[in-house]
C-alpha positions, 0 to 999 in steps of 0.5 A: 062339770068335769075338767079332763086332762088325762087325754085331750083337754076337755070340759064336760057338762055334769057327768064324765060321759056328759056333753063336751063343751067347746073350748077353743084352740090350743092356747085356751086349753093351755090356760085351763091346764095352767089354772087347773094345776094351780086349782084354788090358787090365784095365778098371776097374769104374768105367770100365765103368760110365761106358762102359755108361751114358754117364757117367750110371749108376744107383745100382745100377750096380756090382751090374748090372756084376757081373750082366752080367759073369756073363752074358758069362762064361757065354757065353764059356765056352759058346763054348769059352773058359772063363777068358777073362774074369777078375776082376782088380783094379780090374776085369776082363780079357778075354784073347783072341787078335787072331784071336778077333775080327773087329774086330782081323782087320779092322784087321790086313787093312786095315793090310796092304792099305794097305801093299801098295798103297803098294808098288804091289802092287795085286793083293795089296792088292785081295785084302787089302781084300776079306778085310777087307770080307768080315768086315762083317755090318752096322752095327758094334756092332749092338744096343749103345746107348752113346756109346762104341760109337756113336763107335767105329762111326762111326770104323769105318764111315769105315774101311770106306768107305776100304777100299771106295775102296782096293779100287776104286783097286787094281781100276782099276790092274788094268784092271777099270774096268767092274766097279769102276763098278758097285760104286762106283755103289752106294757113291756112292748110299749116300754122295752127299756123299763126294767121293773115291768120286765121283771114283773112279766118274767115273774108272771110267766114263771109262775104260769109255768112258762120258764122258757118264755120268762128267760126269753123276755130277759134276753129281749130286754138285754138286747134292747138295753145294749142296742139303745143304751149300751148297758147291761140289765140292772142287778135285780133283773140279772139276779131274777134271771139267775134264780129262774135258771135255778128254779128258785126265784127269791127276793134276796140279792147276791153281790157280784165279786169284783176281781182285780188283776195285778200287774205282773210286767212293766207298767207303762204310764204314757199319758200326757199331763192332764189339764188343771183347768179342764172345763165343760164336756160333763156329758161326754165325759160321763159317756166315756166313763160309762163305757169302761163300766159296761160288760163287753166281749171285745175291747170297748172302744170310744171314738171322740170326734169333732172339728179342729180345736174342739178339745178332742185330745184334751177330753180323751187325756182327761178321761184317761187320767180319771180312769187310771185306777180302773186300768192298773196295768198301764196306759198307752198313748200315741199321737198318730198324726205326729209332728211332721207325718202320720204314724203307721201301725208298725211304728206305733206297735213297736213303741207299745211293745217296748213299753210293755217290756219287749226288748227291741231285739225281740220285736217282730219285723212284720206288722201282722206279727207285731199285732199278734204279739201285742194282743197276746201281751195285753190279753190278761191285762187291764190296759187303757189305750189312747190313740190320738188324731186318727186319720181313718179307720185303717190307721187304728185297726191294728192297734186295737187290743182284743181283750175285753178288759182293755179300753181304747179311746180314739180321737179323730176329726172323722166319726170312723163309722167303719169301726164296728162296735164302737161308742161315738162321742161327738164334741160340739161347740162350747156354749158362751157360758162354758167358754167364759168359765174356761177363760176364767179358769185360765186367766183367773175368775176374778179377772173375768168377773171384773169384766163380764161383758168383755169376757162374754165378747171374747167367748163369742168371738172364739166361736165356742172352739176350746182351742181358740178360748185357750189361745185367747186365755194364753194371750191374756196370761202373757199380758196381765196388764191388758184389760179384757176389753182390749183383747175383745176389741182386737178380736172384733176385727175379722182381718186380724182375728186368726192372728190374735188367736195364736200364742206359741203352739196354740194356734187356730190357723195351724189346727185348721191347716192340718185338714186344709192340706188334705184337700185336692185342687177341686175341693180347695177351690170349692172351700175358697169360694164358698168361704169367700161368699161368707153366707149364713148357710148354704145348700150343696147345689150352690157349688154347681154354679160356683164351680161350674160343675154338675149338680150331683158332683156339687153335693159330693164336693160339699160332703167332702168338706163336711168329712174334713170338718171344714164345713158343718151340717146346719140342719134340714131346710123347709123343703127337705134339703140339707143345709151347711154352714161354716164356723166363723173361724173356719170361714175367716181361714178359708177367705184368707186362703182365697184372697191369697190364692184365687185370681180376681177374674176367676172369683168374679166369674164364679160369683157372676154365675152364682148370682145369675143362677140365684136371680133365675131361681128367685124369678121362678119362685116369685112368679108362683107367689101372690104379688104384694108389691106394685109394679117394679118387677124387671124382666129377667134375661140370663144366659145361665143354664139351670138344672131343671131339678133346681127350678122344679123344687123352687116352683113346687114350694116357692114359700119353702124355697124362699124361707130356706134361701133368703138369708143366703141370697141377701148375704150374697147380694151384699157380698157381691157389692163388697167385692165390686162384682156384677152390680146390675144383677144385685139391683135386679135381684133386689127388685125381684125379692120385693114381693116375696119379702113383702108377702112374709114381712121379712123386713131385714132382708128386704132392707139390706138388699135394697140398701145395697141396690141403692148404693150400687145405683148411686155409684153407677149414676143410674138415676132410673135404677135409683128411682126404682130402688127408692120406690121399693124402699118406700113400699118396704117402709110402708109395710113396716108401718113407718109412714113418714119414712115411706112418704120420703122414699116415695117422694124421692122416687117420684122426683127421680122418675119424673126427671128421667121420664120413667112414667111406670115408676112415677105412677107406682110412686104416686100410688105409694104417696097417695096411700100414705096420705090416706093412712095419715088422714090427709084425704085431699093429698091422697086423692090428688096423687092417686088420681094422677097415678091412675091417669098416667097408668091408663096412658101406659095401659098398666091395669094393675097400677090403675086398679091399685089407685082405684082401691085407694080412692075407693077407701078414701071415699068410704072414710069420707062418707061417700059410700056409693062412690066408694062401693062403685070403685071397689066393685070395679077393683074386684072385677079388674083384679080378677081380669088381671088374674090377681086373686090376692088383689081381688080378696083385698078389694072384697074386704074393702067392699065389705067395709062399705056395706058394714058402714051402712048397716048391711052387716049380713052382706058385709059378713058374706063379703068378708068370708069370701075375701078370707077364702080367696086370700087363704087360697092365694097364700096370703096369711096376713091378708086373710087375717085382715079379712078375718078381722073384718068378718069379726066386726060384722059378726059383732054387728050381727050379734053372733059373737060365738068363736069371734074372740078365738078367731081374733086371738089367732089374728093377733098371734099372726100379726105379732109374729109377722111384725105387723104393728098396724094389724096388732093395733087393729085386732086389739081394738076389735077385741076391745069392741067385742068386750064393749059389745058384750058388756065386759067393760073392764076388759074393753077399757084395757084393750082399747087403751092398749090399742090407743097407745099403739095408734098413737105410736104409729101416729095415725089420727083417724084410728086414734079417734075411732078408738077414743070414741069407743073408749069413751063408751067403755068409761061412760058408766064409771067415769063420766068426766074421763069419758067426755074427755075422750069423746071430745078429743075423738070428735076433734080428730074426726072434724080435722079429718072431715070423715063420716064420723063427724055426721054419725056422732052428731047429738050423741053422747058417750053413754048413748054410743055405749048403748048403741054398740051393746048387744 
């Protein structure tokens, strides 16, 4: 057996060229990789879970590890090493020889090669390096997407490159320069920043008589380093170039003499005081310091950019103080925004020249002459210039020294991309941890340590803006008697947060106002309305209906707000569009200005236009998705004129559109209700969103929109609308597997609908009530409500509701044991759904029909129907429905005795159900994994999985499923603990009897051991 990880992860039988043994998907491969990295050691299950899921495992992780271990164990056995993977508390042990894996082979060859090279046995070393490199088949740990594998692959890639270079060194010693040059050329092209490879290539070319090509390789490397890293080549490469130029390559190195220029004139020291409590920004500080060390032909320039209050000036001043020793001829500083106005180059140059010893009488009266004099004056100086708060490129161009021995640090809210040859340093928000450290340095570490939770709350409410943290710290310093929780409480009130973050000249509001005053009327109006909506993120298109402007103009408006740092880019959404968002404090500032300056009727009109546009787009997207909820979809009539491009992108990828827009739509519905605007539209949008929410199990947004719609309906006294929303809430709670709450909402909906004569909503509600009763194993109540729903729907001519009721009745008859009646009903459901064009419904009915055939022992037909159901549901875009069909196919395969690949398929189902928050599905698939283990005789795994499933069914309070799981758990216990087996068996039979299901008859005269034998393969 060979386990291969230096390329795609594989197991091969016998020799390296042997047959590849099927291993399964990415997760079994990740498990194998993790075990191989700890070969011959016990790896705890908890540790494996952390490795496979990057410290963010699903709730079903333990069960999944059992499944993956089974897959790997089968593969290892098939490769001829049965017993190599064993269970040992608290986890698993992979007992393989070092010669069984390419990983340990590579490491051993590499160690031996390096040892031989150190002994100057270059021939042996070259052979060993070649053997090590031949083991590679591609990127290491291919097919494994886990952090531990990526980290290990990065380390191994570095080792591989080292082996390539070692081979080249040995071959050069053997006089094979021309051969080495060809190989190294490919290596350097693939890794242009790797200086060791480049040095070897230069040496190989030189020794091949190609001095010019060797120097060209140096120039190419220098260009790459400057362009990508902004640094010059290292000393070794530079010295090798010099030696090649001289024709005397040698191994000795020369030390470059550093020349320090002494000041000869007035030495300006204009920097503002540094902060003793400067915190964070280590990476950005290193970037600035690195620029000062790089060789340059003109004055190196750093542009520090960021949002208001990000700490741009603080960082620039701190960096300048750190660099004073490197610039002994002085430091100049100018705040270009000033206290009341923007400063021009003429005035700033006058100040700079005066500081450099030019008398006022000698200052030129022309700006160009001042620029020329300034540059002459600093040409031979090592001078540092800080230009703070630059508005645009034009403001700083005349203030740039031309001498390469000077350094310029510019701060601006814009990136100033029009300035060529600059290094950009962008300041992002501080993390909560960094904000807490900063607060501690201001108010005292002990004070923060005494109230860590309150300190973290303050940091979070300051939103990572250093100015806000500093203002909060100043307020606490001024009030030493305040506990931190007092300020945290005050900041939690959004209405007063900006007031709290103002102490003396430290004020977030004042900082934001500097950019706000640059807005013209249109952009100010956009800023107000977008901030007032308070959305988590938004697309630029939203400004079109909000401002009643064309779509193309909307993007320009939004981008202008980005330029002024009043809006920030959040990322790219699922359909490839840019998304934007407000910082919390900027949003509060904008909403504050909107409430003060925008007329109420104008705000209402803008919000109504926006809601109407959203409603039309939600309708367009929902019409392209499979229907998951029943009925209740209102007819949309809107007078809004939609840009065809918006409709096209919505209909082209409705799933991606809903993924991108849902959180914004949900918040817009809530916000409109808070503002008392267009309540009817909020109810319509809520109803339209039900099916898309259900398709993706997006429970939070579904609940929030329906709670708003319910409040709106009750506020308006509209009982019909209230009944519709209550039915939607019933469907929500049913999808959440919260059956008592679902029953309550459906019952309220039915009562309201009956009161106002809304038969359509009544029928839908009765289907919901019947379905919940069926899941709770109250089949009499289920049949009564479903039959009544079918009668009402037939009178209304609503075939979709009739079919839904028929499906529930068919499933009830199947559980009760009347399989012919169940088969007839479910067959009719398949036909009806196809007549309706509802492929999702047809797929679910096919699955239901397959369960009937499996119940009578027709496993082949059951498998065929499940396969059809799976294909139909995948084509309809219903991932979760397809997972249920896969589960039923797995059950049929177990009955057929065809279990190959079943565990892997169920593991994928379990992962999907877990990610969707589908608790019923997680319990069902966990139970099926337990049934698989039981059938294969893996009794310990079966007991663990079935006990896990039983706990889940008990939490859901579903007695029939508890009974079915207890029956199988009894079979798993029968051989080892007869008393426990009988306890489970008796409890299962009691629950079956109470529900009067078909299992009452099936288990007559059977014992746990007999059932175990019946289900074993």
